[in-house]
N, C-alpha and C positions, 0 to 999 in steps of 0.2 A: 546334467540336471542336479540341483542341490539336493542334499539328503532331506527327506521328509520326516521330521521328528515331531511327534504329537500334533500332527496337523489334521484338522477335520477335512471333509471332502470340499467344503466351501473354501477353506484356507488353501487347499491344493489348487483349486481353480484360480484363486487370487494370485498365488505364487506363479502359476503358469502364465497368467496374463502379464505380470510384472516382468518375468524373465523374457517373455517374447518381445516386450517393448524396450527394455533397457537392462543393464547389468550392474546394479549397485551391489555393494558388499552386504551379504546376509550374515546376521549375528544370531546366536542362540540367546535365549533370555538369560541364561546363567552368565553369558558374556556381558550382557547389558548390566546386570547387577554388579559385576566386577568393575566395569567401566565407571559406574556411578557410586562405587563404594556403598552398595546397597541403598541407593537413593537417599543419601544423607544431606546433600546440598541442593535445596530447592531454589530455583531461580525465579519461578513464577507459575501461575496457573490460569486457566481459562476454561471456556466451555468444552474445549477439545481434551483437556486433561491437565497434567502437570509437566513442567520442564525442570530438568536437573542438570547440574554441572557435572562433567565427567572427564576422564582422561584415558586416552587409548594407550595400549602397551608401548607405543613409540613415543609417548609423552605429549602427544597433541591434545590440547584441550578441546572439549566438545560440549554441545548442548544436546541433551537427550529428551525428546518429547515422548512421554509415556501416555498413550492415547486412552481415553475413556471409551471403551468399545460400545457402550450404550448410546454414545453420541456420534461416534465416527463409524459409518457403515463401510462396506467393502468398496463402494465406488469412490468415497472420499480418500480412502487409503491408497487405492490404485492411482487416483488423480495426483496425489501428492508425490508418490514415488516415481511414477512414470513421467510426470510433467517436469519435475525439477531435475531428474536424471538426464534429460535431454538437453539441458542448458549448460552453458559455460560462459559466464560473463562476470565482470568485476562487480556489477550491481545486482547480482542474483546470489542468494545464499547457497552454499554448496552442501548437498546431501552426501554424507560419507557412508551411510549404511542404513539398514532397517532390520527390524525383528518382526517375524510373523510366526508365532508359536501358540497354538490353541487360541484362547481368547485374549492373549497378551500381544499387543502391537506397540512397537516403538520406532521412532525415527531419530537418526543420529546426524546432527549438523555440525558444521564448523562453529566454534564458540565465538560469539559476538560480545565483547567485553562491555559495551555501553548500552546493551539492551535495546529496547524499542524506541522509536522516535517519540512515541507518546510520553515517555519519561522526561522529555526535554521541552516540549512546545507549549504545554499548558501552564498558565501563570500560577495556578494553585499548587504547582509542584515546586515553586521557588520559595524557599524558607525566608524568614525575616532576616537572618544573618547571611543570606546569599550563599549558603553552603551548597545549594543546587543551582549553579549558574545557568542562565539561559544561553542559548546559542546566539552568536553574533549574526547580524543580517547577512553578511557575506557568506557565512557558513550555512545559513538557512537556504540561500540561493544555490550554493553548491550541492546541498542535499537534494533540493528540488530538481536540479539538473541531473544528478545521479539517478534518482528514481525514474525520471523521464527517459534517460538512456537505457535503463533496465527494461522499461516497458517497450521502448523502441526495439530492443533486441527481441523480446517476446513476440511483438506484433509483426516485425518485418524481417529480422535477420536470423532468427532461429530456424534451423532446418524444418522443424514442425512448429508452425505458428500457434501461439498459446494465448488465450484470453484468461487473465488472472481472476477477475470477477470478485475480488475482495480486497481492493486497494484501500488501505486506511493506515493511520499512524501506528497502530498496534502491530501491523504486519510489515513494517519497515524496521529492519535491525541495523544498528550502527556498530562498526568495528572500533578498534582502539584509536584509529585516526578519524573517526566520525564519518567514514565512508558508508553510504547507505546501501543496503542490500534487501531486495524484495524477498519475502518469505511467505510461508503458508499457502500452498497451492492446492489445498483440499477441495476448493470449489472450481478449480480451473477447468477449462474446456478447450479442446483442440479445434483449430479453425484452418481449413484448407487455403484460405485467402484472407488478406487483411481487409478486404472490402465486403466479403460475403456476409449476409445476414444469417446467423445461426439460430435454429429453432431451439426453444427451451421448454421443458415439461414443467418446471417450477422456477420461481424466482430464486436467485442466488445472491449472497452478499450480506452486508450489514446495513440495517436501516440508518439513514442519514448519509450514506455514501452510494446507495443503489440508484442507478440511472432510471429515469421514469419509464423507459421502454421495457425494463425488466418486468414490469407489472402488466404489460400488454401482450397477451399471448399471440395476438394477430400481427405483432411487429417483429419480434425476435431481437437478437442482440448482435453486436459487432465489436470491433476494437474501440469504437467510440463509447461503449459502455464503461470501459476502463478509464477512458479520458475523463468522463464525468466524475468518477470516484476520485481520480487524481486531482481534479479541480477543487472538489470539496475539501480534500486534504490540505492543499496548499493555502486555501483560505483560512483553515484552522491554524496553519503555521503562522500566517500573518497576524491573525486576531489573538493568538495566544490563548485560545479558549475553544471549546466545542462550538460548532456552528449553532446548535440549539441550546440556549441558556435560559431556562425557565425562571432563574433567579435574577435576571437583569433588572436594573433599577427602573428602566422605562420599557414599556411594552414594545415600543418601536425597535428596541435593541435586542429583542429575544432571538430573532433569526438573523445571525450575523451577515450572511451573504446579501440578503435584501437590504439590511441596514447600511452596509458599506456601499451598495449600488446607489441607494438613495442619496448618500453623501456625495458620491461621484457626480450624480446628475445636478446637485445643487451647488457644486463647487465648494462644499464645506470641508471642515477639517476632521480627520480621524485621529483621535488621541490614542497613542500607544504607550504602554508603560515603559519607562526608561528614556534616557536622552539619546536621540539619534542624530547622526550627521546628515549632511546633504546627500552623501553617497548612500547612506542607509535609507534615506527617504526615497531615492530613485529605485532601489531594490524592492522596497515595500510596494511602491506604486506598480512596478512591473509585475510582481507576483499577484497582486489583486486583479489587474487587467487580464492576465493569463488565466487565473482561476475562474473569473466570470465568463470568459470565452469558453472554457471547458465545460461549464455547467449549463450551457444552452439546452433548452427543453428538446428541441429537434436535433437528433444526432448529426444530421447533415450540416448543421450550423456550427458544430464543434470542430476545432482544428484536429488534424491527425497528431499523433504524439511526436512525429518528426517535426511538424510545424511548431509544436510547443517548445521543443528544444531550440529551434531557430529563434523563437520569440524571447526565450529566457536568455539566450546568448547575445541578443541584439540590444539596440538602444530603446529606451522607453518612449522616445519621441516618435518612433516608427510604429508604435502600437495604436490601433484605433480603439475608440471606446466601443465596447460590444453592445448589442441590443440588450434590452432589459430581459433577463431570463425568466422573470416572474409575470410577464405579460404574453399575450398571443404573439406569434412570430411577427417581427417588424424588421425593416432594413437597418443595417448598422449605421452608426454615425459616419459622415463623410470624412475623407482624409483631411479636410480643412477644419474639422471640429477639434479644438484643443482638448487635452486631458486636463480639465479644470478642477483639480483637487490636489491637496497636499497632505502629508502626514506630519504631525508635530508632536512634541512631548508635553505641550501645554494643556 
């Protein structure tokens, strides 16, 4: 058992739960201060607290998340530590250690030099002199595939199956090679089966990405709840904007998923910033179709994450046009129905 320094009784209970479920490295808060050079290099901040750049004694760069204990309760902390410590996958961020000392809690991760996906995909992040270059369409596809593979590992191949329940661009980190890694497991929930419907006492996630069933206590959640959030996210990757844009020039464009589906039905053009090639056009179409399949209202109408991987790796011509996610359940378009829309830069 690790030494108990300045731990409250509740902290000791948390520690016992963490140690029983996993064995990450435990650090004193004084060690965390040394690692971060007294928290001098802030990388970012959010509702959870602040993130600082640090360096371990062996020279390894790390990101240290210093938690705001007024927002992160014991359940969130245990979820983060025990969930991520059970994983080992190229598309899951690695937890290197944690600190639990009195009211000070910190998590130590591998350093991701390119920050979050959100820093890259929104058009308002691109400056007039292009100093903040957008990702290529091929790279966007590879990132979408990497995230799907990470979710596939959590849902199907991890020893203890995990529902993430907060998939969004801010929780996808990119390393120096732009390899995506799923992060922030504070809202995660263990699931004994990929198909089982798990009960919830409260909705989890971020508004705009939360699946409809999360708000229905009589329904419960499953791995398809993560699929919905994933679909919303890749539609944002395609649109280069948040799905809800109250400043859109036309009211019909305010909600991007519905706007793009209406264009799909009419066989109209979707204008995307920048010049794209025929190959880029096919990638964009594929990501839109997959995203719209993922955000179907009924969870049973959504593909599994393994099917999503297959769809993204396959040809656009093999993808059916999905039912309209914004209407009551209806049969999908037949295999003879062509995908009658294109993306242009005009």
